[in-house]
C-alpha positions in Angstrom: 0.3 -12.9 -12.1 -1.8 -13.5 -9.6 -3.7 -10.9 -7.6 -6.7 -10.0 -5.6 -7.2 -6.5 -6.9 -9.0 -5.0 -4.2 -7.9 -1.3 -4.8 -4.9 -0.8 -2.4 -1.3 0.3 -3.3 -0.1 -3.2 -3.7 -2.3 -3.8 -7.0 -1.1 -0.4 -8.3 2.4 -1.6 -8.0 1.0 -4.5 -9.8 -0.1 -2.4 -12.6 3.0 -0.5 -13.1 4.7 -3.8 -13.0 2.8 -5.5 -15.5 2.9 -2.2 -17.8 6.7 -2.3 -18.0 6.7 -6.1 -18.7 4.7 -5.6 -21.9 6.8 -2.2 -22.9 9.6 -5.0 -22.9 7.7 -7.2 -25.0 7.0 -9.9 -22.0 3.7 -11.9 -22.9 1.9 -11.3 -19.4 -1.1 -12.9 -18.1 -2.9 -11.8 -14.6 -5.6 -13.7 -12.4 -7.5 -11.3 -10.6 -10.7 -12.0 -8.0 -12.2 -8.7 -8.3 -12.1 -5.9 -10.7 -11.1 -3.3 -8.1 -10.5 0.4 -8.6 -6.8 -0.3 -10.7 -8.9 -2.6 -13.1 -9.0 -0.2 -15.8 -5.6 0.6 -15.7 -4.3 -2.7 -15.6 -6.7 -3.5 -18.8 -5.1 0.0 -20.3 -1.8 -2.2 -20.4 -2.8 -4.4 -22.7 -2.4 -7.5 -20.5 -4.5 -10.5 -20.9 -7.1 -10.6 -17.8 -8.7 -13.6 -16.0 -11.1 -12.9 -13.7 -12.4 -15.6 -11.2 -16.0 -14.9 -9.7 -16.4 -16.5 -6.3 -18.7 -15.9 -3.4 -16.1 -15.4 -1.2 -11.8 -15.8 -0.9 -11.6 -19.0 0.8 -13.1 -21.0 -1.8 -11.2 -23.8 -2.8 -12.8 -23.0 -6.3 -10.0 -20.6 -6.7 -7.5 -23.3 -6.9 -9.4 -25.3 -9.4 -9.9 -22.4 -11.9 -6.1 -20.9 -11.6 -4.9 -24.5 -12.1 -7.3 -24.5 -15.2 -5.9 -21.3 -16.5 -2.3 -22.3 -15.5 -2.9 -25.5 -17.6 -4.2 -23.6 -20.3 -1.4 -20.8 -21.0 1.7 -22.8 -19.7 3.5 -20.0 -18.1 7.1 -19.8 -17.5 6.9 -18.4 -14.2 4.4 -17.4 -11.8 4.1 -14.4 -9.3 2.0 -14.6 -6.7 0.6 -11.2 -5.2 -1.3 -11.1 -1.8 -3.4 -13.0 0.0 -5.4 -15.3 -0.4 -3.9 -15.5 -4.0 -0.4 -16.1 -2.8 -2.1 -19.5 -1.1 -4.0 -20.6 -4.0 -1.6 -19.5 -6.6 1.4 -21.4 -4.7 -0.2 -24.6 -4.2 -1.6 -24.6 -7.9 2.2 -23.7 -9.2 3.6 -26.3 -7.2 1.0 -28.9 -8.4 1.7 -27.9 -12.0 5.7 -27.8 -11.6 5.8 -24.4 -12.5 8.5 -21.9 -11.2 6.7 -19.3 -8.8 8.0 -16.0 -6.8 6.5 -14.9 -3.8 6.0 -11.1 -3.7 6.3 -10.1 0.2 4.3 -6.6 0.1 3.9 -5.7 4.0 5.7 -6.6 7.4 5.5 -10.7 7.7 5.8 -10.8 11.5 2.5 -9.0 11.8 1.0 -12.3 10.5 3.5 -15.0 10.9 2.2 -17.1 13.9 -1.4 -17.1 12.4 -2.9 -19.8 10.7 -2.7 -18.0 7.3 0.9 -16.9 8.2 2.2 -20.4 8.9 0.6 -22.0 5.9 2.2 -19.1 3.9 5.0 -19.8 5.7 5.0 -23.6 4.6 4.2 -23.2 1.0 6.9 -20.3 0.2 9.3 -22.8 1.0 8.7 -24.2 -2.5 9.0 -20.8 -4.0 12.2 -20.3 -6.6 12.5 -16.8 -5.1 11.1 -14.1 -2.6 10.9 -10.5 -3.8 10.0 -8.0 -0.7 9.7 -4.0 -1.2 10.9 -3.5 2.1 14.1 -4.5 4.0 12.0 -5.8 6.8 9.9 -8.1 4.5 13.6 -9.2 2.8 15.0 -10.0 6.4 12.3 -11.9 7.7 12.4 -14.3 5.0 16.2 -14.6 5.0 15.7 -15.9 8.6 12.9 -18.3 7.7 13.5 -20.1 4.2 15.0 -23.6 4.9 17.3 -23.0 1.6 19.5 -20.6 2.7 20.8 -20.4 -1.4 17.5 -19.2 -2.5 16.9 -15.7 -4.2 15.5 -13.4 -1.4 15.7 -9.8 -2.4 14.6 -6.3 -1.5 13.1 -4.3 -4.6 11.6 -0.9 -3.9 8.1 0.1 -5.0 8.0 1.5 -8.5 7.4 5.4 -8.6 6.2 6.6 -11.9 8.3 9.8 -11.9 6.9 10.8 -15.4 3.4 10.8 -14.2 4.0 12.8 -11.4 5.9 15.3 -13.2 3.1 15.8 -15.4 0.6 16.1 -12.8 -0.5 19.6 -11.9 -2.4 20.9 -8.3 -6.2 20.7 -9.1 -9.3 19.7 -6.8 -12.1 20.9 -5.0 -10.4 21.6 -1.6 -8.5 24.3 -0.5 -6.3 24.6 2.5 -5.3 21.1 3.7 -3.2 18.3 4.8 -4.1 14.8 3.4 -3.8 11.2 4.5 -3.8 8.4 2.1 -4.5 5.0 2.6 -7.0 2.2 2.9 -9.6 2.8 6.0 -8.3 -0.2 8.2 -7.1 -0.4 11.9 -3.4 -0.6 11.0 -3.3 2.8 9.0 -4.1 4.2 12.0 -6.5 7.2 11.3 -8.3 7.4 14.8 -5.1 8.9 16.2 -5.0 11.5 13.1 -8.3 12.7 13.9 -7.9 12.9 17.6 -5.0 14.7 17.3 -6.3 17.0 14.3 -9.1 18.4 16.6 -6.5 20.3 18.6 -4.4 22.0 16.3 -4.4 25.7 16.4 -5.4 27.0 13.2 -9.2 26.5 12.4 -9.0 27.1 9.0 -7.1 24.2 8.0 -8.7 20.9 6.7 -7.7 17.4 6.8 -8.5 15.4 3.8 -8.6 11.7 4.1 -8.3 9.6 0.9 -9.3 5.8 1.0 -11.8 3.1 1.1 -12.3 0.3 3.8 -13.8 -1.4 6.8 -12.9 1.2 9.5 -15.5 4.0 7.2 -18.3 4.0 10.0 -16.1 4.0 12.7 -14.1 7.0 11.5 -17.3 8.9 10.4 -19.3 8.3 14.2 -15.7 9.7 15.3 -15.5 12.8 12.9 -19.5 13.4 13.9 -18.7 12.8 17.9 -16.3 15.5 17.6 -18.0 18.2 15.4 -15.4 17.9 12.8 -17.7 17.4 9.9 -17.1 20.8 8.3 -13.2 19.9 8.4 -12.4 16.8 8.2 -13.7 14.7 4.8 -13.4 11.0 4.6 -13.6 11.6 0.5 -13.4 7.5 -0.6 -10.9 6.4 -3.4 -10.1 9.3 -5.8 -8.5 8.5 -9.3 -6.9 12.1 -9.0 -4.9 11.7 -5.8 -1.8 13.2 -7.3 -3.5 16.1 -8.0 -4.7 16.0 -4.4 -1.3 15.4 -3.1 0.2 18.6 -5.2 -2.2 20.7 -3.6 -1.7 19.8 -0.2 0.0 21.8 2.6 1.3 18.7 4.2 1.0 14.6 4.4 0.3 12.5 7.6 0.6 8.7 7.7 0.1 7.3 11.2 0.6 3.9 10.2 1.3 1.2 12.7 3.2 -1.0 10.2 4.0 -0.8 6.3 5.3 -2.2 3.6 6.6 0.4 1.4 4.0 3.3 1.6 2.9 4.2 -2.0 1.4 7.1 -1.4 4.5 8.2 1.5 6.9 7.8 -1.9 4.2 10.2 -3.9 3.9 12.7 -1.1 7.7 13.0 -0.9 7.9 13.1 -4.8 5.4 16.2 -4.6 7.8 18.0 -2.1 5.0 17.9 0.3 6.2 18.2 4.4 5.8 14.7 5.8 4.3 13.7 9.2 5.3 10.1 9.6 4.7 7.2 12.2 7.8 6.1 13.8 8.1 2.6 12.3 10.9 0.9 10.8 9.2 1.0 7.6 9.2 4.7 7.6 12.7 5.3 8.7 14.3 3.1 6.0 12.9 5.5 3.5 13.7 9.0 5.3 15.9 10.6 8.1 15.5 13.1 10.5 16.7 15.7 8.8 14.1 15.0 6.2 10.5 14.6 7.9 8.8 14.6 11.1 8.5 11.3 13.0 6.3 10.8 15.8 4.8 8.2 17.9 1.7 6.6 16.3 -0.5 6.8 19.1 0.5 9.6 21.3 -2.0 12.1 20.8 -0.3 15.0 22.5 2.7 14.9 20.4 1.0 14.5 17.3 -1.0 17.5 17.3 2.2 19.4 18.5 3.7 17.9 15.5 0.8 18.6 13.1 0.8 22.2 14.3 4.6 22.5 13.1 3.3 20.9 9.7 0.9 23.4 9.1 2.6 26.3 10.8 5.8 25.8 8.2 6.2 28.5 5.2 8.2 26.4 3.0 6.8 23.7 0.8 9.2 20.8 2.4 10.3 21.2 6.1 13.6 19.7 7.5 13.1 19.9 11.3 15.5 18.8 13.8 13.9 16.9 16.9 17.2 15.9 18.6 
């Protein structure tokens, strides 16, 4: 496997996959560009890890180092996991004459017309298979592949139920709803904060778990709206499952997704869910199971946040019709 390990949900999924493969006796090697927050989990699986140290993710040195490692270990198959490793890894696999799998972890239509997207579209034509973690990703590649006999399949994210069953509520926060995800534009935390300032119950707190480039901007918005005592950006947490178990509800207002790990984990913790009305969320739940809302309609989000926090049940089944 060839991955970046920046700390997102895709890297956690990689660790789950590697762990399962090794337990089945498969000899697995992972090439990474960063150690990231999931590095200890990755190493604990017993996998062989190769860390390529480069100044930036656009360096052609990445390809050179990947090619050297491939020539050294002679793998039977290569799996390319997330940008930019799907570019450099695909190219190295092609030139090494090694079968490779492309992993689709997001909605590719959002990036398909960019230079990187077009380049990835070209290289993916040479892959032996494409595995998408969403039906949207699968359907996109079924339309785009030239060879219609190529295996293009949908495999949902891994959810470690045994681990979830063993987790108990336990963190430093009380009376809170939670959102978990990278602090980036597509996760749409701004709309969540704007709506949260208008909820009816002033005793409820909002906990946002994650790191990313929007941290400073979100901090400024929280300060501007005088919400510093009630809205907390707590960064990456290794105890996110414990935080979920203790929450009153879970919110994700993402503009687009692949298959969101934390939404699945929150559902497994039987939390009431408020989700943006996007196809990636609709494919997981129905109207009878969760609250759906327009991603940037602040007024509607506020109303539904109040419904979420007013619920006396551990899980709600609203009818919005």
